[in-house]
N, C-alpha and C positions, 0 to 999 in steps of 0.2 A: 799279568800283562794284558793291556787293553786290546781287544780285537776291534779294529776300525771298521765300522760299517758305513760311515759317512765319508764321502769324498770331500777333500778340502776345496770347497768352492764358496766364494762369497762375493757380493757386489759392493763396490765402493761408490759412494755418492757424496754430495755436499761439497765442502771445501776441499781443495786439492791437499793431499797429504802433506806436502812440503810446507804449506802455509797454515795448517790447522793448529789451533791452540788447544782444542779439546776434541774428543772422539765419542761417538755413541754407537754401542753395539745393539742392534735390533734383531730380535728373534721371533720369527713368524709362528703362527699356530698350525695345528695339524691340517693337512690338506691345502695349505696356502703356500706362498712363495716368498723369497727374499724381496722380490720386486713389489709384492703386495704390501709387506710391512713398511717398505720404504715410502709408499704413498702417504704415510702419516706425516711425512716431513712438511706437507702443505699446511698442516694444522698445529705443528709444534714449533717452538722458538729454538731452532737449531742453527741459526746463522753462525757462520764461522766454525762449524763443527764438521769433522770428517765423519761420515756415516758408513758403518760396516755391517752388512746384513748377510750372515751365513745362510746357505741353502741346505735344508735337510734332504738327504737322498730319499727319493720316493715321497717327498713332501711331509715326512713324519719323523719326529725326533726319536720316538720310541714307540713300540707297537701297541701297548695296552694302556689302560687308565693310569694316571699318575698316582692313584690310590692303591694300585696293585703292589705286591711285594717287589722290592727293588730288583731282586734276582730275575724275576720274570721279564723285566724290561731290558735285561742285559743280552748281548753286549752293546745294544744300540744306545742305551743311556750313557754308558761310559764313553762310548765313541763321540756322542753329542757333547758331553762335557769337555772332552779333549779338544774338539773342534773349537769350542768357545775359547778354551785356553790358547789355542793357536792364534785366534783372531786378536785376543788380548795381547799376545806376544808381538803381533805386528805393530800395535800402538806403542809398545815399549821401545821397539826398534826406532820408531819415529820421534822418540824423546818426549812422548806425552806422559805426564805424571798421572798416577792413579787418581789423584784428587780432581783431575780434569777428564776422567773416564766415566761415562754414563752407560747405563743399561736400560733397555726397554723391551718388554715382551708381551705378547697376547696369548692367552689360553695355554696351549701346550708350550709355547715359547715363553710365557710368563712363568710357568712352573720351572722350566729349564733355567731361566734367568735367576730365579730365587735360589735354586739348588746350587748353581755355580757360585753366586756371590756369597752365600752362607758358608760354603766350603772354603772360600778365600776372602774372608771378611777383612777389609781394610778401609781407609778413608777413600771413598769414591766421590765423584761429583754428584751422583744421585742415581736412584734405581726406581723404575716404574714397572709394576706388574699389573697389567689389565687382565683380571680374572684368572688368578693362578695361586698356587700354594706350593710349599715344599713337598718333595716327592717321596712316596713310600706308603706301605700299608699302615705303618706307624713310624713316628719320627724318632731317630736316635740322636740324642744331643751330641754324642761324641763325634758324629760325622761333620759337625760344624765347628769352625775355629777361627780365631782372629779377633779383630776389633774394628768395627765400622767407624768408631770415633765420631759419632754424630752424623754420619751420612744420611741425607734425607731419603726416605723410602716411602713410596706411595703404592698402596694396594687398593684396587677397586673391583667391585663385582656386583651382580644382581643378588637380591636376597634369596632367590630360589633357582640359582643357576643349575642347569641339568648336568653339568660336568664337574663343577667345583663347589663342594658343599661349604657352607659358612664355617663349620667347625674346623676345617682344615686351614682356612684363612686365619682363624683365631689362634690356632696352634702355631702357625708360622709366625704370626706377629710376636708371640711370646719369645720364640727363639731369636728372632731378629733383634728384638729389644734387649735380650740378654747379651747379645753380641755388640751392643752399643749403637744400634741404628736409631734414628729419629723417625719413627714410623707413623704415618697417617693412613687411616683406612676410610673408605667411603663406600657404603653399601646402598644400592639403589633399589627401591621397591619395583618388582616386576620388570627389571631391565633384561632385554634379550641378550643372548650370547654374542655380543658385538661390542665395538668401542663407540661410545657416544661423544658428542661434542662437549658435553660437560666434563667428561673424563680428560679429554685433551686440554681443556682450559685449566683444569685442576693440576695436571702434570706441568703445564707451563708455569703456573703460579708457584707451585711448591718445589719443583725440581729444576726446571730449565730456565727460570727467570735469571 
């Protein structure tokens, strides 16, 4: 049984739910906020989309590095995944089909994004992970199931990011492709741990256009 450590709280922005044809779930990084990740809407082509940004309790989705053994990040990680599932359920209630559902996350939020979608692979509108990878000391293929059916997935990062090593991004790409995702990666030399204008342009071109 999942022990819930995150309160169910999220911000809605963008198109009014009753009129939205698509939805985007945005997951903030450690120490940040739902409001902070929503500020990306100024740089992304999200017209006509309902935006849903959950807020992590104490501004962190799980306590330790995403490279720590999964058990050490419980129960917070299970609770965070359950909260994302609740947000997705809200879009289902609104009649938004999964192929019109998009995900975007940065850093810890990017890791959570990838972990959620890989555990629930299906045809989504698209997935953007700015500096993140799948979660765990090692990756267990049996945790991930479904078929992305060609869903476009973008992973970006710096070549020497202090929190997300390239080898984990590469391992994540293999699993995502095995699940049928159309994955694009872009690794930037010397990029700091932040989201650049080039990354948002690429997300618009490959995922949100």
